[in-house]
C-alpha positions as CSV (number, residue, x, y, z in Angstrom):
1,M,-4.8,-10.7,-0.2
2,R,-5.9,-7.2,0.6
3,G,-4.0,-4.5,-1.0
4,A,-2.2,-7.0,-3.2
5,I,-1.7,-5.7,-6.7
6,A,-1.2,-8.5,-9.3
7,F,1.4,-8.6,-12.2
8,T,3.4,-10.9,-14.3
9,A,7.2,-10.9,-14.4
10,G,9.9,-13.5,-15.5
11,G,6.8,-15.7,-16.7
12,E,5.6,-15.9,-13.2
13,E,2.2,-14.5,-11.5
14,R,3.5,-12.1,-8.7
15,T,2.0,-9.5,-6.3
16,I,3.2,-6.3,-4.6
17,R,1.9,-5.3,-1.4
18,F,2.9,-3.1,1.4
19,S,1.8,-4.9,4.3
20,T,3.0,-4.5,7.7
21,N,5.8,-7.0,7.2
22,A,6.5,-5.3,3.8
23,M,7.0,-1.9,5.9
24,C,9.3,-3.7,8.2
25,R,11.3,-5.3,5.6
26,Y,11.8,-1.8,4.0
27,Q,12.8,-0.1,7.1
28,D,15.2,-2.8,7.8
29,M,16.8,-2.5,4.4
30,S,16.8,1.2,4.6
31,G,16.7,2.8,7.7
32,E,13.9,4.9,7.0
33,T,10.4,4.3,7.1
34,L,7.8,3.8,4.4
35,M,6.4,7.1,4.6
36,Q,9.8,8.9,4.7
37,A,10.6,6.8,1.4
38,V,7.4,8.2,-0.4
39,G,8.0,11.8,0.8
40,A,11.6,11.7,-0.4
41,L,10.5,10.5,-3.8
42,Q,8.0,13.0,-4.2
43,K,11.3,15.2,-4.0
44,T,13.5,13.0,-6.1
45,P,11.4,10.7,-8.1
46,D,14.4,9.6,-9.9
47,D,16.0,8.1,-6.9
48,M,16.3,4.5,-8.5
49,V,17.9,3.1,-5.1
50,R,14.9,3.7,-3.4
51,Q,12.4,2.8,-6.1
52,R,14.2,-0.7,-6.4
53,R,14.2,-0.9,-2.4
54,L,10.4,-0.3,-2.1
55,F,9.6,-3.0,-5.0
56,S,12.0,-5.6,-3.2
57,A,10.2,-4.8,-0.1
58,G,6.8,-4.8,-1.6
59,V,7.5,-8.4,-3.4
60,A,8.2,-10.8,-0.7
61,G,11.0,-12.9,-1.4
62,L,12.9,-10.7,-3.7
63,S,16.4,-9.3,-3.2
64,E,17.1,-5.9,-4.2
65,E,19.0,-7.2,-7.1
66,E,16.3,-9.3,-8.5
67,A,14.0,-6.5,-7.8
68,G,16.1,-4.5,-10.2
69,D,16.1,-7.3,-12.8
70,I,11.9,-7.4,-12.9
71,M,11.8,-3.3,-12.9
72,D,14.1,-3.7,-16.0
73,E,11.7,-6.2,-17.5
74,L,8.5,-4.4,-16.8
75,G,10.1,-1.1,-17.5
76,L,10.6,1.9,-15.1
77,M,7.4,3.5,-15.8
78,E,5.2,0.4,-14.9
79,A,7.5,-0.7,-11.9
80,A,6.8,2.7,-10.4
81,D,3.1,2.5,-11.4
82,L,2.7,-0.8,-9.5
83,I,4.6,0.7,-6.4
84,G,2.0,3.6,-6.5
85,R,-0.8,1.4,-6.9
86,A,0.4,-0.9,-4.1
87,F,1.0,2.1,-1.9
88,D,-2.6,3.4,-2.8
89,A,-4.2,0.2,-1.8
90,A,-2.3,-0.3,1.6
91,F,-3.6,3.2,2.4
92,P,-6.8,3.7,0.8
93,A,-8.7,7.2,1.3
94,P,-11.1,7.1,4.1
95,E,-14.9,6.7,3.1
96,P,-16.7,9.9,3.4
97,V,-19.1,10.2,6.3
98,T,-22.7,10.1,5.3
99,A,-25.0,12.8,7.0
100,D,-26.9,9.5,8.5
101,A,-23.8,8.0,9.9
102,A,-22.6,11.3,11.2
103,G,-25.8,11.4,13.5
104,N,-27.7,14.2,11.9
105,G,-31.0,12.9,13.6
106,K,-32.5,11.6,10.4
107,G,-31.5,7.9,10.9
108,K,-33.5,5.5,12.4
109,P,-33.2,5.8,16.3
110,A,-31.1,2.9,18.1
111,K,-33.3,0.2,19.5
112,S,-33.1,-0.2,23.1
113,G,-32.0,-3.5,24.6
114,G,-33.4,-3.0,28.1
115,A,-36.8,-3.8,29.4
116,K,-39.1,-0.8,29.3
117,A,-39.9,1.0,32.6
118,S,-43.4,1.1,33.6
């Protein structure tokens, strides 16, 4: 799955992923968007309620209580790292545009699909 970060907890292989459905789950649970949550966590990184909700939303099928138990098993630093990695995977930095892709005139000209005029 694109953007999924694998981890093991409770003897099970799991993934955390901030898909469209996960972002909607988070917003339904919290009343704020995923981007608002990330901004708020930058100001208050010790907001455990928000971190647990993010983890719960990112791992489909977990209640908030189950998410908290898994976070305790993993350790809070590892859980926070998984959230960060999943967020980075969901919103990767755009690829830099090369000079040829930007159309600097050094690339090959586009082929004409039409007939040549005589």
